[in-house]
Backbone as XML, in Angstrom:
<?xml version="1.0"?>
<chain id="A" units="angstrom">
  <residue number="1" name="MET">
    <atom name="N" x="105.737" y="119.472" z="69.975"/>
    <atom name="CA" x="106.322" y="118.205" z="69.603"/>
    <atom name="C" x="105.824" y="117.798" z="68.226"/>
  </residue>
  <residue number="2" name="GLU">
    <atom name="N" x="106.736" y="117.272" z="67.456"/>
    <atom name="CA" x="106.363" y="116.752" z="66.146"/>
    <atom name="C" x="105.764" y="115.359" z="66.243"/>
  </residue>
  <residue number="3" name="GLU">
    <atom name="N" x="106.327" y="114.544" z="67.169"/>
    <atom name="CA" x="105.875" y="113.162" z="67.256"/>
    <atom name="C" x="106.182" y="112.590" z="68.633"/>
  </residue>
  <residue number="4" name="VAL">
    <atom name="N" x="105.235" y="111.816" z="69.169"/>
    <atom name="CA" x="105.425" y="111.081" z="70.414"/>
    <atom name="C" x="104.994" y="109.646" z="70.152"/>
  </residue>
  <residue number="5" name="LYS">
    <atom name="N" x="105.844" y="108.686" z="70.530"/>
    <atom name="CA" x="105.513" y="107.268" z="70.376"/>
    <atom name="C" x="105.781" y="106.547" z="71.684"/>
  </residue>
  <residue number="6" name="ILE">
    <atom name="N" x="104.948" y="105.528" z="71.958"/>
    <atom name="CA" x="105.146" y="104.665" z="73.112"/>
    <atom name="C" x="105.433" y="103.263" z="72.595"/>
  </residue>
  <residue number="7" name="TYR">
    <atom name="N" x="106.492" y="102.657" z="73.136"/>
    <atom name="CA" x="106.884" y="101.305" z="72.761"/>
    <atom name="C" x="106.744" y="100.390" z="73.968"/>
  </residue>
  <residue number="8" name="ASP">
    <atom name="N" x="106.289" y="99.149" z="73.737"/>
    <atom name="CA" x="106.253" y="98.192" z="74.838"/>
    <atom name="C" x="107.620" y="97.519" z="74.955"/>
  </residue>
  <residue number="9" name="ALA">
    <atom name="N" x="107.739" y="96.579" z="75.887"/>
    <atom name="CA" x="109.035" y="95.948" z="76.158"/>
    <atom name="C" x="109.578" y="95.161" z="74.963"/>
  </residue>
  <residue number="10" name="SER">
    <atom name="N" x="108.694" y="94.721" z="74.064"/>
    <atom name="CA" x="109.161" y="93.969" z="72.897"/>
    <atom name="C" x="109.503" y="94.875" z="71.713"/>
  </residue>
  <residue number="11" name="GLY">
    <atom name="N" x="109.320" y="96.199" z="71.885"/>
    <atom name="CA" x="109.672" y="97.144" z="70.835"/>
    <atom name="C" x="108.533" y="97.527" z="69.909"/>
  </residue>
  <residue number="12" name="ARG">
    <atom name="N" x="107.323" y="97.010" z="70.170"/>
    <atom name="CA" x="106.159" y="97.365" z="69.338"/>
    <atom name="C" x="105.630" y="98.742" z="69.722"/>
  </residue>
  <residue number="13" name="VAL">
    <atom name="N" x="105.215" y="99.500" z="68.727"/>
    <atom name="CA" x="104.590" y="100.804" z="68.980"/>
    <atom name="C" x="103.166" y="100.545" z="69.473"/>
  </residue>
  <residue number="14" name="VAL">
    <atom name="N" x="102.844" y="101.041" z="70.665"/>
    <atom name="CA" x="101.507" y="100.844" z="71.233"/>
    <atom name="C" x="100.728" y="102.153" z="71.310"/>
  </residue>
  <residue number="15" name="GLY">
    <atom name="N" x="101.349" y="103.251" z="70.957"/>
    <atom name="CA" x="100.691" y="104.555" z="70.915"/>
    <atom name="C" x="101.520" y="105.515" z="70.087"/>
  </residue>
  <residue number="16" name="SER">
    <atom name="N" x="100.832" y="106.394" z="69.347"/>
    <atom name="CA" x="101.544" y="107.328" z="68.493"/>
    <atom name="C" x="100.713" y="108.591" z="68.301"/>
  </residue>
  <residue number="17" name="TRP">
    <atom name="N" x="101.353" y="109.750" z="68.411"/>
    <atom name="CA" x="100.708" y="111.045" z="68.214"/>
    <atom name="C" x="101.625" y="111.910" z="67.364"/>
  </residue>
  <residue number="18" name="LYS">
    <atom name="N" x="101.050" y="112.691" z="66.454"/>
    <atom name="CA" x="101.842" y="113.574" z="65.585"/>
    <atom name="C" x="101.316" y="115.000" z="65.666"/>
  </residue>
  <residue number="19" name="ASP">
    <atom name="N" x="102.225" y="115.938" z="65.422"/>
    <atom name="CA" x="101.897" y="117.364" z="65.360"/>
    <atom name="C" x="101.054" y="117.822" z="66.548"/>
  </residue>
  <residue number="20" name="ILE">
    <atom name="N" x="101.582" y="117.537" z="67.731"/>
    <atom name="CA" x="100.888" y="117.949" z="68.954"/>
    <atom name="C" x="101.567" y="119.190" z="69.506"/>
  </residue>
  <residue number="21" name="GLY">
    <atom name="N" x="100.955" y="119.797" z="70.493"/>
    <atom name="CA" x="101.527" y="120.979" z="71.108"/>
    <atom name="C" x="102.670" y="120.623" z="72.042"/>
  </residue>
  <residue number="22" name="LEU">
    <atom name="N" x="102.890" y="121.477" z="72.989"/>
    <atom name="CA" x="103.985" y="121.291" z="73.930"/>
    <atom name="C" x="103.723" y="120.152" z="74.914"/>
  </residue>
  <residue number="23" name="TYR">
    <atom name="N" x="102.453" y="119.877" z="75.201"/>
    <atom name="CA" x="102.086" y="118.852" z="76.175"/>
    <atom name="C" x="101.231" y="117.781" z="75.515"/>
  </residue>
  <residue number="24" name="VAL">
    <atom name="N" x="101.372" y="116.552" z="76.014"/>
    <atom name="CA" x="100.512" y="115.460" z="75.557"/>
    <atom name="C" x="100.099" y="114.646" z="76.777"/>
  </residue>
  <residue number="25" name="GLU">
    <atom name="N" x="98.839" y="114.283" z="76.846"/>
    <atom name="CA" x="98.353" y="113.424" z="77.908"/>
    <atom name="C" x="98.244" y="112.017" z="77.344"/>
  </residue>
  <residue number="26" name="ILE">
    <atom name="N" x="98.921" y="111.080" z="77.981"/>
    <atom name="CA" x="98.969" y="109.713" z="77.484"/>
    <atom name="C" x="98.016" y="108.852" z="78.314"/>
  </residue>
  <residue number="27" name="PRO">
    <atom name="N" x="96.967" y="108.316" z="77.690"/>
    <atom name="CA" x="96.013" y="107.484" z="78.426"/>
    <atom name="C" x="96.582" y="106.083" z="78.666"/>
  </residue>
  <residue number="28" name="MET">
    <atom name="N" x="96.996" y="105.804" z="79.883"/>
    <atom name="CA" x="97.640" y="104.530" z="80.205"/>
    <atom name="C" x="96.693" y="103.543" z="80.886"/>
  </residue>
  <residue number="29" name="THR">
    <atom name="N" x="95.472" y="103.950" z="81.208"/>
    <atom name="CA" x="94.591" y="103.091" z="82.000"/>
    <atom name="C" x="94.240" y="101.780" z="81.310"/>
  </residue>
  <residue number="30" name="LYS">
    <atom name="N" x="94.216" y="101.749" z="79.989"/>
    <atom name="CA" x="93.872" y="100.523" z="79.268"/>
    <atom name="C" x="95.100" y="99.719" z="78.851"/>
  </residue>
  <residue number="31" name="MET">
    <atom name="N" x="96.263" y="100.199" z="79.220"/>
    <atom name="CA" x="97.494" y="99.497" z="78.854"/>
    <atom name="C" x="97.845" y="98.489" z="79.936"/>
  </residue>
  <residue number="32" name="ALA">
    <atom name="N" x="98.466" y="97.396" z="79.527"/>
    <atom name="CA" x="98.862" y="96.344" z="80.457"/>
    <atom name="C" x="100.002" y="96.827" z="81.347"/>
  </residue>
  <residue number="33" name="ASP">
    <atom name="N" x="100.109" y="96.210" z="82.517"/>
    <atom name="CA" x="101.247" y="96.484" z="83.382"/>
    <atom name="C" x="102.521" y="96.144" z="82.630"/>
  </residue>
  <residue number="34" name="GLY">
    <atom name="N" x="103.555" y="96.923" z="82.830"/>
    <atom name="CA" x="104.817" y="96.605" z="82.176"/>
    <atom name="C" x="105.725" y="97.803" z="82.029"/>
  </residue>
  <residue number="35" name="ILE">
    <atom name="N" x="106.799" y="97.583" z="81.326"/>
    <atom name="CA" x="107.807" y="98.609" z="81.079"/>
    <atom name="C" x="107.578" y="99.166" z="79.680"/>
  </residue>
  <residue number="36" name="TYR">
    <atom name="N" x="107.608" y="100.481" z="79.575"/>
    <atom name="CA" x="107.381" y="101.171" z="78.308"/>
    <atom name="C" x="108.478" y="102.197" z="78.074"/>
  </residue>
  <residue number="37" name="VAL">
    <atom name="N" x="108.676" y="102.544" z="76.823"/>
    <atom name="CA" x="109.594" y="103.615" z="76.452"/>
    <atom name="C" x="108.786" y="104.656" z="75.689"/>
  </residue>
  <residue number="38" name="VAL">
    <atom name="N" x="108.891" y="105.903" z="76.136"/>
    <atom name="CA" x="108.231" y="107.015" z="75.458"/>
    <atom name="C" x="109.312" y="107.802" z="74.737"/>
  </residue>
  <residue number="39" name="LYS">
    <atom name="N" x="109.122" y="107.998" z="73.437"/>
    <atom name="CA" x="110.063" y="108.796" z="72.645"/>
    <atom name="C" x="109.318" y="109.998" z="72.093"/>
  </residue>
  <residue number="40" name="ALA">
    <atom name="N" x="109.832" y="111.183" z="72.408"/>
    <atom name="CA" x="109.235" y="112.438" z="71.936"/>
    <atom name="C" x="110.261" y="113.166" z="71.082"/>
  </residue>
  <residue number="41" name="LYS">
    <atom name="N" x="109.811" y="113.621" z="69.905"/>
    <atom name="CA" x="110.730" y="114.251" z="68.960"/>
    <atom name="C" x="110.183" y="115.602" z="68.523"/>
  </residue>
  <residue number="42" name="SER">
    <atom name="N" x="111.059" y="116.601" z="68.542"/>
    <atom name="CA" x="110.743" y="117.902" z="67.962"/>
    <atom name="C" x="111.762" y="118.155" z="66.861"/>
  </residue>
  <residue number="43" name="SER">
    <atom name="N" x="111.726" y="119.317" z="66.266"/>
    <atom name="CA" x="112.654" y="119.607" z="65.169"/>
    <atom name="C" x="114.111" y="119.625" z="65.624"/>
  </residue>
  <residue number="44" name="SER">
    <atom name="N" x="114.351" y="119.907" z="66.905"/>
    <atom name="CA" x="115.739" y="120.020" z="67.360"/>
    <atom name="C" x="116.116" y="119.052" z="68.484"/>
  </residue>
  <residue number="45" name="THR">
    <atom name="N" x="115.158" y="118.299" z="69.016"/>
    <atom name="CA" x="115.426" y="117.481" z="70.195"/>
    <atom name="C" x="114.686" y="116.156" z="70.123"/>
  </residue>
  <residue number="46" name="MET">
    <atom name="N" x="115.316" y="115.116" z="70.704"/>
    <atom name="CA" x="114.631" y="113.840" z="70.897"/>
    <atom name="C" x="114.837" y="113.427" z="72.337"/>
  </residue>
  <residue number="47" name="VAL">
    <atom name="N" x="113.737" y="113.078" z="73.010"/>
    <atom name="CA" x="113.786" y="112.672" z="74.414"/>
    <atom name="C" x="113.273" y="111.243" z="74.507"/>
  </residue>
  <residue number="48" name="GLU">
    <atom name="N" x="113.964" y="110.427" z="75.303"/>
    <atom name="CA" x="113.531" y="109.052" z="75.524"/>
    <atom name="C" x="113.371" y="108.850" z="77.017"/>
  </residue>
  <residue number="49" name="ILE">
    <atom name="N" x="112.192" y="108.382" z="77.426"/>
    <atom name="CA" x="111.887" y="108.170" z="78.840"/>
    <atom name="C" x="111.424" y="106.739" z="79.023"/>
  </residue>
  <residue number="50" name="LYS">
    <atom name="N" x="112.010" y="106.035" z="79.969"/>
    <atom name="CA" x="111.550" y="104.693" z="80.311"/>
    <atom name="C" x="110.626" y="104.809" z="81.521"/>
  </residue>
  <residue number="51" name="LEU">
    <atom name="N" x="109.514" y="104.052" z="81.480"/>
    <atom name="CA" x="108.597" y="104.104" z="82.616"/>
    <atom name="C" x="108.022" y="102.734" z="82.893"/>
  </residue>
  <residue number="52" name="VAL">
    <atom name="N" x="107.620" y="102.548" z="84.147"/>
    <atom name="CA" x="106.961" y="101.320" z="84.583"/>
    <atom name="C" x="105.505" y="101.681" z="84.855"/>
  </residue>
  <residue number="53" name="HIS">
    <atom name="N" x="104.592" y="100.935" z="84.230"/>
    <atom name="CA" x="103.156" y="101.194" z="84.415"/>
    <atom name="C" x="102.552" y="100.048" z="85.219"/>
  </residue>
  <residue number="54" name="ILE">
    <atom name="N" x="101.854" y="100.409" z="86.307"/>
    <atom name="CA" x="101.163" y="99.428" z="87.139"/>
    <atom name="C" x="99.743" y="99.922" z="87.364"/>
  </residue>
  <residue number="55" name="ASN">
    <atom name="N" x="98.757" y="99.147" z="86.915"/>
    <atom name="CA" x="97.348" y="99.485" z="87.179"/>
    <atom name="C" x="97.055" y="99.182" z="88.633"/>
  </residue>
  <residue number="56" name="GLU">
    <atom name="N" x="96.365" y="100.090" z="89.279"/>
    <atom name="CA" x="96.023" y="99.859" z="90.688"/>
    <atom name="C" x="94.550" y="99.723" z="90.843"/>
  </residue>
</chain>
């Protein structure tokens, strides 16, 4: 992946990684409960995933 970004519900970037390998581990434990959008981009593909994070 060339770039992975996490956006909160208001559209602010709350996490960003560049020039990573095929996998990325996203540390969500310190993030507030809520809805997030993860966007991952490579040279030929862009993936957008919506997720709900709930701390337990």
